[in-house]
N, C-alpha and C positions, 0 to 999 in steps of 0.2 A: 427542193427549191430550186438547184443548179439549173434543172431541165426548165423547167416555167421562166427562168433570169434570158437561157440561152434563147427558149421560142419567142420570147420579147424583143430579144436583141433585134432577131433577125426579122421581127414584125415591123418594128421601129426603124430599119437599115434598108428600105426595097430598093434603091439604086444600088447598098453592097453588093448585090448577085453582079451586076455590069461588070466588078473589077477583079483584075486581076486575083487568082486565086490568096498570093502571099500577101495586099492590101489589103481584099479582101477580112484574112484573117486579123492582121491587125488591129483593123477599123472596129470591127464587132468586138476582138479583146478589150479596146479602151472603153466601146459603150459599154457594153457588160461588166466591167470593174468600178465605172461610175453607177451604175444602176446598183453592184449591191453594197457601195460604200453607203447609200439612202436606207438599202434595208436595213444595210450593219446598226444603221444612227440612229434608226428608230427602234431597234430591241437593245441598241446597249446603254445609248447615253441613259434613259431612264435610272437603271440598273447604276449609273457610275455616280447620278445627283443622288446617289443612298449610301447615308454610310456604312464602311465594310465594320466588320468585328474584332478586324484583327488588320496586317499587315499581310498575314498568310491569306484569308479570305481573299482581300485584294488580291495577290499577284496568284491564286490557283486560278482568280475570272479571268485576268489579263493573262496567261497560259492556257485558259480555252480559249478565248477570242484568237488571240495567234493563231493557236493549232487548228482553228476553222478555217481561218486566212490562208493557209499553207494548203492544206486538201480541197479547201476550193478552188483556188487558182487550177491545182493543177488537172482534176475533175471537167472545171470550165474548159480547161484547153482540148481535153481528147473529145471534149461534148461536141467541140466548136470545129474541130475539124473530123472527126466522124459529119457532121450536119454539110461541109467541104466535101467532103467524097462523095456523100451523096447527088448532090448537087452539082457533081463531073461524073456523076456515074462510075464511078472508081467503086466494084464488087472489095469486100471487105468484112473481115468479122474483127465486131470489139467485144475484149474482153475474154477472150475463150481463153478454154484450157489447151496448154501443150502438156511436157512432159514432164511427170513430177506433179502435178496441179499447178506447173508453172503458168502468170497468164500475162502473155504481152498484150499491147494495148492494142494493136493492129497485128492482125494477118490477113495479106491478100495473094489469093482472092476470094479465100476464105477459109475456115478452119476444116470444113468436106475435105477440101484439097488437099488441104497438109495432111489430114489422117488418112488420105488417099497414096495407097501404095505405088498407084501407074503415074503419078504425076512425079515426073523429075524435079531436085533439091534446086537444081539452076532456076526453075518456074517459079517457084515460092517466094515470097518478100517479107520485114517484116519492118516496123514503126514501132519505136518507145515514143514516144512524150513525155519530156520534162520540163519544166519551166525556164531551171538550171541545172546546172550538168556537175558541178565542184568533181564528187569523189563518187556521186550516185549512179554516174555510168556502167559501171560495173557491173549493175544486179542487173542488168541488160543482158550482160558474154550467154547466161542459158537456157535465159525464157524461149526458145527454139531452135534446137539441137537442128536441126534441117537445112536451116536456114544458116547461111555461113559468115553472108556479109550483114551483119547489125545498120540498120538504120535513125538516126537516133535524131526528135527533132527538138526543137529546144529556142527558148524566146531569153537566150541569155544575152546580155553584149559582150562579145570576145571572150576567149581566154587566151591561156598566154600558147608559144607555137608547143612548147614541151609535153604540156597537157596535151595538144593538138594531134601532136606526133603521138603519143602513147596510145590515143585513141585507136589511131588509125594500125597502129602494128594490134593491135586487136583486134581487128576487122569491123569497126564501128563508121561511119559514116555519117556528118553531120545534117543534118538539113534545118536548112536559117534562111526565114523570112528576108527579101532580100532587102527590104531596110535597114535591117541590122546588121548588113556584110562588111559594112563600113567601121566596124565597134571591131572586128577582128584583124591580126596582126595582115598585113599583105602579103605576109609568106603563104598563107593557107585562104586565100582570100580563096584561087579558083579551082581550092579542095573542095569551099562549103555546095552543096546541091540547093538550092531553091526550089518550095512547098510545091511553085507548077513544074519545074525539072522532075521534082520525086510523082508526079502523079502521072506525067507523062509516061517517063521510062518504066513505071510500074505498069501500066495500061498495057504498051508494049510486048513485058517479061509476062505479063498474066494472060496476058490475051488466049 
C-alpha cells in the first residue's frame, strides 16, 4: 500500500517537483500522511465500532494499529527519498545488502560500486533514514564498513547538544530538512546538512 500512496501523492502534487528538495520532501510527507489517515480510518473505524471480547483483545488491536503506523512512517520516508533521488538523477541503491547481510537504506552511487574493490572508500557514501533518532542511530554504525562517515536523515525536531556531539564522535552526520533546522540548538545548526546539500555533495563525491 505504501508505494501506491506515494505514487498518488506525487500525482496529486505535480507542482511540488518545482520546489527545492527539502520543501518537496516535507510537502509530500504531509500530503502522504493525510492520505494514510483517510485509508486507516476507512479500515479501522468499523472494527472500533464493534465490541471487543476483552481488554486484552482491544489492547492487541491497538498495538497492531500503532505498530503499523510506526513501520509505515519509516518506510514511506525511504520511498519518498528514493523518489526524490530519482528525480534529481542521483545514482543510488536502495535496501541492498552489505557485509553480514546488513541492509543500509541507501548506498551511493550503487551497491555494485560498493563491492568494486577498484573504487576508493572515499568515493562511496551511505544514508540511513529514520523519522526519529533517539538511541536507534547506533544501529547504522556497522551497516556499511567501507563508509567511514555515516549520514543519517531524520525528521526529528531537535536533539540535545550532548546527543549531537555523541553522534558526531561516532562519525554520524545529521541530514535534516531546512524547515526543521530552527528546532535544533543554535550550537549545532551550523553542522546540520540539508537534503539539498547532501544531494549536491554526493553527486560530486560519487561521480
